[in-house]
C-alpha positions as CSV (number, residue, x, y, z in Angstrom):
1,M,-59.7,-17.8,-15.0
2,N,-62.5,-19.4,-17.2
3,T,-62.7,-22.9,-17.9
4,T,-64.5,-25.4,-20.2
5,S,-65.6,-28.8,-19.8
6,Q,-63.4,-31.2,-21.9
7,K,-66.3,-32.5,-24.5
8,V,-65.7,-36.7,-25.0
9,L,-66.9,-38.5,-27.8
10,I,-68.2,-42.3,-26.4
11,V,-68.7,-44.8,-29.5
12,D,-69.3,-48.0,-28.0
13,L,-71.8,-49.3,-25.6
14,M,-70.3,-48.9,-21.7
15,H,-72.1,-49.4,-18.7
16,D,-74.8,-46.9,-17.7
17,S,-72.6,-44.9,-15.0
18,I,-69.9,-43.6,-18.0
19,S,-71.7,-40.4,-18.6
20,K,-72.7,-39.6,-14.4
21,M,-68.7,-40.5,-13.7
22,L,-67.9,-38.1,-16.5
23,I,-69.9,-35.3,-15.5
24,D,-68.7,-35.5,-11.8
25,A,-65.3,-35.1,-12.8
26,G,-65.8,-32.1,-15.1
27,F,-66.2,-33.6,-18.4
28,A,-69.0,-33.0,-20.7
29,P,-70.1,-36.5,-22.4
30,D,-71.6,-37.4,-25.4
31,Y,-72.8,-41.0,-25.2
32,R,-73.2,-42.5,-29.0
33,P,-73.1,-45.8,-29.0
34,D,-74.5,-46.6,-32.2
35,I,-72.6,-44.1,-34.2
36,S,-70.6,-45.4,-37.3
37,P,-66.6,-45.5,-37.7
38,Q,-67.6,-42.9,-40.7
39,E,-69.5,-40.7,-38.5
40,V,-67.0,-40.5,-36.0
41,H,-64.5,-39.7,-38.6
42,D,-67.2,-36.6,-39.9
43,I,-67.4,-35.2,-36.2
44,I,-64.1,-36.3,-34.6
45,P,-62.6,-32.5,-34.8
46,E,-65.2,-31.3,-32.1
47,Y,-64.0,-33.1,-29.2
48,D,-61.4,-33.1,-26.9
49,G,-61.3,-36.9,-26.0
50,I,-62.8,-40.2,-27.6
51,I,-63.4,-43.4,-25.6
52,V,-63.4,-46.5,-27.3
53,R,-63.9,-49.9,-27.1
54,S,-63.5,-51.8,-30.2
55,K,-65.6,-50.6,-33.3
56,L,-63.2,-48.2,-34.2
57,E,-59.5,-48.1,-35.4
58,V,-57.8,-44.6,-34.2
59,D,-55.3,-44.7,-36.8
60,K,-53.6,-41.8,-38.6
61,E,-56.4,-40.8,-40.7
62,L,-58.7,-40.3,-38.0
63,L,-55.9,-38.8,-35.5
64,D,-55.2,-36.2,-38.7
65,K,-58.8,-35.2,-38.1
66,A,-59.0,-34.6,-35.1
67,S,-57.7,-31.3,-34.6
68,K,-58.8,-30.5,-30.8
69,L,-57.9,-34.2,-29.1
70,K,-56.1,-34.2,-26.0
71,F,-56.8,-38.0,-24.9
72,V,-57.8,-41.8,-26.2
73,A,-59.4,-43.9,-23.8
74,R,-59.8,-47.6,-24.5
75,A,-62.1,-49.3,-22.4
76,G,-60.3,-52.4,-21.7
77,A,-57.1,-53.3,-22.2
78,G,-55.9,-54.2,-25.4
79,I,-54.8,-51.1,-27.4
80,D,-53.9,-53.0,-30.8
81,K,-56.6,-50.8,-32.8
82,V,-54.6,-47.5,-31.7
83,D,-51.9,-46.4,-33.6
84,Y,-49.9,-45.8,-30.4
85,P,-46.6,-44.3,-31.9
86,Y,-48.6,-41.9,-34.3
87,L,-50.8,-40.7,-31.3
88,T,-47.8,-40.3,-28.9
89,A,-45.9,-38.2,-31.6
90,K,-49.1,-35.8,-31.8
91,G,-49.0,-35.6,-27.9
92,I,-52.4,-37.3,-27.3
93,K,-52.6,-39.2,-24.2
94,L,-53.6,-42.9,-23.8
95,V,-55.5,-44.2,-21.1
96,N,-56.3,-47.8,-20.8
97,A,-58.3,-49.8,-18.2
98,P,-56.2,-53.2,-17.6
99,E,-56.9,-53.0,-14.1
100,G,-60.9,-52.9,-14.4
101,N,-61.2,-56.7,-15.8
102,R,-58.0,-58.3,-15.1
103,D,-60.2,-60.4,-11.9
104,A,-62.4,-61.5,-14.1
105,V,-59.8,-62.9,-16.8
106,G,-58.0,-64.8,-13.9
107,E,-61.6,-66.1,-12.5
108,H,-62.0,-67.3,-16.3
109,V,-58.8,-68.7,-17.1
110,I,-59.0,-70.7,-13.9
111,G,-62.7,-72.0,-14.6
112,M,-61.6,-73.2,-18.3
113,L,-58.6,-75.0,-16.7
114,L,-60.8,-76.7,-14.2
115,S,-63.5,-77.6,-16.5
116,L,-60.9,-79.4,-19.3
117,F,-58.9,-81.1,-16.5
118,H,-62.2,-82.5,-14.7
119,N,-64.1,-83.1,-17.8
120,L,-67.4,-80.5,-16.6
121,N,-68.1,-79.7,-20.3
122,R,-68.2,-83.4,-21.9
123,G,-69.6,-84.7,-18.2
124,N,-72.3,-82.4,-18.4
125,R,-73.5,-82.9,-22.0
126,E,-73.2,-87.0,-21.7
127,V,-75.2,-87.1,-18.3
128,K,-77.6,-84.5,-20.0
129,H,-78.2,-87.1,-22.9
130,G,-78.5,-90.1,-20.8
131,K,-74.8,-91.0,-20.8
132,W,-73.4,-92.1,-17.3
133,D,-69.5,-92.9,-18.2
134,R,-67.5,-92.2,-14.7
135,E,-64.1,-93.7,-16.2
136,G,-64.5,-92.1,-19.1
137,N,-64.7,-88.6,-17.6
138,R,-62.1,-89.2,-15.0
139,G,-60.3,-86.0,-13.9
140,M,-56.7,-84.5,-13.4
141,E,-55.8,-82.6,-10.5
142,L,-54.2,-78.8,-11.1
143,K,-52.3,-79.8,-7.7
144,G,-48.5,-80.7,-8.8
145,K,-48.7,-79.5,-12.5
146,T,-46.6,-76.5,-13.7
147,V,-48.3,-74.0,-14.8
148,G,-46.1,-71.1,-17.2
149,I,-47.8,-67.7,-17.5
150,F,-46.2,-65.9,-20.8
151,G,-46.5,-62.3,-20.1
152,Y,-46.8,-60.7,-16.5
153,G,-49.1,-57.6,-16.9
154,F,-52.2,-57.3,-15.2
155,M,-53.9,-60.5,-16.5
156,G,-51.0,-62.7,-16.3
157,R,-50.9,-61.6,-12.6
158,S,-54.2,-61.9,-11.9
159,V,-53.9,-65.6,-13.0
160,A,-51.0,-66.2,-11.0
161,R,-52.9,-64.6,-7.6
162,K,-55.7,-67.0,-8.6
163,L,-53.7,-70.1,-8.9
164,Q,-52.2,-69.7,-5.3
165,G,-54.5,-71.8,-3.6
166,F,-54.2,-75.0,-5.9
167,E,-50.9,-76.2,-5.2
168,C,-49.6,-75.8,-8.4
169,R,-46.0,-74.4,-9.4
170,V,-46.6,-71.3,-11.6
171,I,-43.6,-70.1,-13.4
172,T,-43.3,-67.1,-15.9
173,Y,-42.1,-65.5,-18.5
174,D,-41.9,-61.5,-19.6
175,K,-39.4,-60.2,-22.0
176,Y,-39.6,-56.6,-20.8
177,K,-40.2,-57.3,-17.2
178,S,-37.3,-57.9,-15.1
179,D,-38.9,-59.2,-11.8
180,V,-42.5,-60.6,-10.3
181,D,-43.7,-59.6,-6.8
182,L,-45.8,-62.7,-5.8
183,D,-43.9,-65.2,-3.5
184,W,-45.3,-68.0,-5.1
185,V,-44.2,-67.2,-8.5
186,E,-40.8,-68.2,-10.3
187,K,-39.6,-65.8,-12.9
188,V,-37.7,-68.1,-15.8
189,D,-35.8,-67.4,-18.7
190,L,-37.2,-68.3,-22.0
191,E,-35.5,-71.6,-22.3
192,T,-36.6,-73.2,-18.3
193,F,-40.1,-71.8,-19.7
194,F,-40.1,-74.1,-22.7
195,N,-38.5,-77.3,-20.7
196,E,-40.7,-76.8,-17.5
197,T,-44.1,-75.4,-18.6
198,E,-47.1,-78.0,-18.7
199,I,-50.2,-75.6,-18.8
200,L,-49.7,-72.3,-20.9
201,S,-51.4,-69.4,-20.4
202,I,-51.0,-66.7,-22.8
203,H,-51.0,-63.0,-21.6
204,V,-49.4,-60.9,-24.4
205,P,-50.8,-58.1,-26.1
206,L,-51.3,-57.7,-30.3
207,T,-48.3,-56.1,-31.6
208,S,-46.3,-57.0,-34.6
209,E,-43.8,-59.1,-32.6
210,T,-46.3,-61.3,-31.0
211,K,-48.2,-61.6,-33.8
212,F,-48.4,-65.2,-34.4
213,L,-45.8,-65.8,-32.5
214,F,-47.0,-69.2,-31.3
215,D,-47.0,-70.8,-34.2
216,L,-46.2,-74.8,-34.6
217,D,-42.5,-74.1,-34.7
218,Y,-42.6,-71.9,-31.6
219,L,-45.1,-74.4,-29.4
220,N,-42.7,-77.4,-30.4
221,Q,-40.1,-75.6,-28.5
222,F,-42.0,-76.8,-25.2
223,K,-40.9,-80.0,-24.1
224,K,-43.9,-80.8,-21.5
225,L,-46.6,-78.8,-22.6
226,K,-50.1,-80.5,-22.1
227,L,-52.5,-77.7,-22.8
228,I,-53.1,-74.3,-23.6
229,V,-55.2,-71.1,-22.5
230,N,-55.4,-67.8,-24.6
231,S,-57.2,-65.2,-22.8
232,S,-55.3,-62.2,-24.9
233,R,-55.9,-61.9,-28.7
234,G,-56.8,-64.6,-30.8
235,E,-54.0,-63.6,-33.7
236,V,-51.3,-64.2,-31.5
237,L,-51.7,-68.1,-31.5
238,K,-52.1,-70.0,-34.5
239,L,-55.0,-72.4,-34.6
240,S,-53.8,-74.8,-37.3
241,A,-51.0,-75.5,-35.0
242,V,-53.2,-75.9,-32.1
243,N,-55.2,-78.5,-34.3
244,T,-51.8,-79.9,-35.6
245,L,-50.5,-80.6,-31.5
246,L,-54.2,-82.1,-30.7
247,E,-53.9,-84.8,-33.4
248,S,-50.9,-85.7,-32.6
249,G,-51.8,-86.1,-29.0
250,T,-49.0,-83.8,-27.7
251,L,-51.6,-81.3,-26.7
252,L,-54.5,-82.9,-24.2
253,G,-56.7,-80.1,-24.2
254,A,-56.8,-76.2,-25.5
255,A,-59.1,-73.3,-24.0
256,L,-59.7,-70.3,-26.2
257,D,-61.4,-67.2,-25.4
258,V,-60.2,-65.4,-28.6
259,L,-59.9,-66.6,-31.9
260,E,-57.5,-65.3,-35.2
261,N,-61.3,-64.3,-37.0
262,E,-64.0,-64.0,-34.1
263,K,-66.5,-63.5,-37.2
264,I,-67.4,-67.1,-37.2
265,N,-70.0,-66.6,-39.7
266,K,-67.9,-65.2,-42.2
267,L,-65.2,-67.6,-42.2
268,S,-62.7,-68.4,-45.5
269,S,-62.5,-72.0,-45.7
270,E,-59.4,-72.6,-45.0
271,E,-60.4,-70.6,-41.6
272,Q,-63.5,-72.5,-41.4
273,A,-61.6,-76.1,-41.7
274,E,-59.3,-74.9,-38.8
275,F,-62.6,-73.8,-36.7
276,D,-64.6,-77.3,-37.2
277,K,-61.7,-79.4,-36.1
278,L,-61.9,-76.9,-32.8
279,A,-65.3,-77.1,-32.3
280,N,-65.5,-81.1,-33.0
281,N,-62.6,-81.5,-30.4
282,L,-64.1,-82.6,-26.9
283,Q,-61.0,-81.6,-25.3
284,V,-61.4,-77.8,-26.5
285,I,-63.3,-75.4,-24.7
286,L,-64.5,-72.1,-26.6
287,S,-65.9,-69.0,-25.1
288,P,-66.9,-65.5,-27.3
289,H,-64.0,-63.3,-26.1
290,V,-65.7,-62.8,-22.8
291,A,-63.1,-63.5,-20.4
292,G,-62.8,-60.2,-19.1
293,W,-66.8,-59.5,-19.6
294,T,-68.5,-59.6,-16.1
295,F,-70.8,-57.5,-15.0
296,E,-68.5,-56.1,-12.4
297,S,-65.9,-55.7,-14.5
298,Y,-68.0,-53.6,-17.1
299,E,-68.9,-51.1,-14.4
300,R,-65.1,-51.1,-13.0
301,I,-64.2,-50.6,-16.2
302,N,-65.6,-46.9,-16.2
303,E,-64.0,-46.0,-12.7
304,V,-60.5,-47.0,-13.6
305,L,-60.7,-44.8,-17.0
306,V,-62.6,-41.8,-15.0
307,S,-60.0,-41.9,-12.1
308,K,-57.0,-41.9,-14.8
309,L,-58.0,-39.1,-17.0
310,V,-58.7,-37.1,-13.6
311,K,-55.4,-38.3,-12.3
312,E,-53.7,-36.9,-15.9
313,G,-55.5,-33.5,-15.4
314,L,-57.4,-33.9,-18.3
315,A,-60.7,-32.7,-16.9
316,Q,-60.7,-29.1,-17.8
317,V,-59.3,-27.2,-20.7
318,R,-58.4,-23.8,-20.2
């Protein structure tokens, strides 16, 4: 029986290995990282599969044009730009790759925590400017603190694994997972999570349920909260709430890899005001959505995606 390779459109920058991996697996890749969203809409009927990162909204309009589409592959973990219910209704497979960058995220979260606890950013800046302030940069230890991991998927579990050697208490709450698989992690109910978390690490996808879930009212339910780390999606955490708690002294610090609006040169006046407060607070660390973005994860994501596509039996269409 004759077979034809699946034609796959790649619309974002990927590690150079992607085309060879796809060809070796029996696909016919078309690597076009500079393509515009409108051009994708124009040519999508030609393709059996599409690989996306963050450039493109895989919405109803696009899916209705994709008459041959068998799968959408997301080069990363989040699928908030994919209309998953509609895609599923059309019988199109969705593959993502949280396994590819979970270690990067775990390390990044630990790095941010240690930097805040030991004043590494502030101390570095002061010494370079001729200020030698030992007492002002006295640190705190992670040991003995209670770290609450909200969301125990690939990323939350990776953070938990990285925390094993720090002799802190690790608790987790996940509405959709019934158990944990690491001996040093305690699964708790939401009330216990609110009552005992001192360091909050957020690991939830952006959905209608989680959008701005962590607003001021929600954060005020935490009884001992001193530090927030967000490496998931910016729109799950209200920045005005973070600023309010920092200004009141309730929070001692925040580490944010993601923001509500990541186009930081095109903020509204209200967004700019909140951003400026964060940027000028020495107890806040910001990074440009790079927690999962390492040289190693860049290539590993390709490996995960291609292996999943092969496992799903999508390498060829008869």
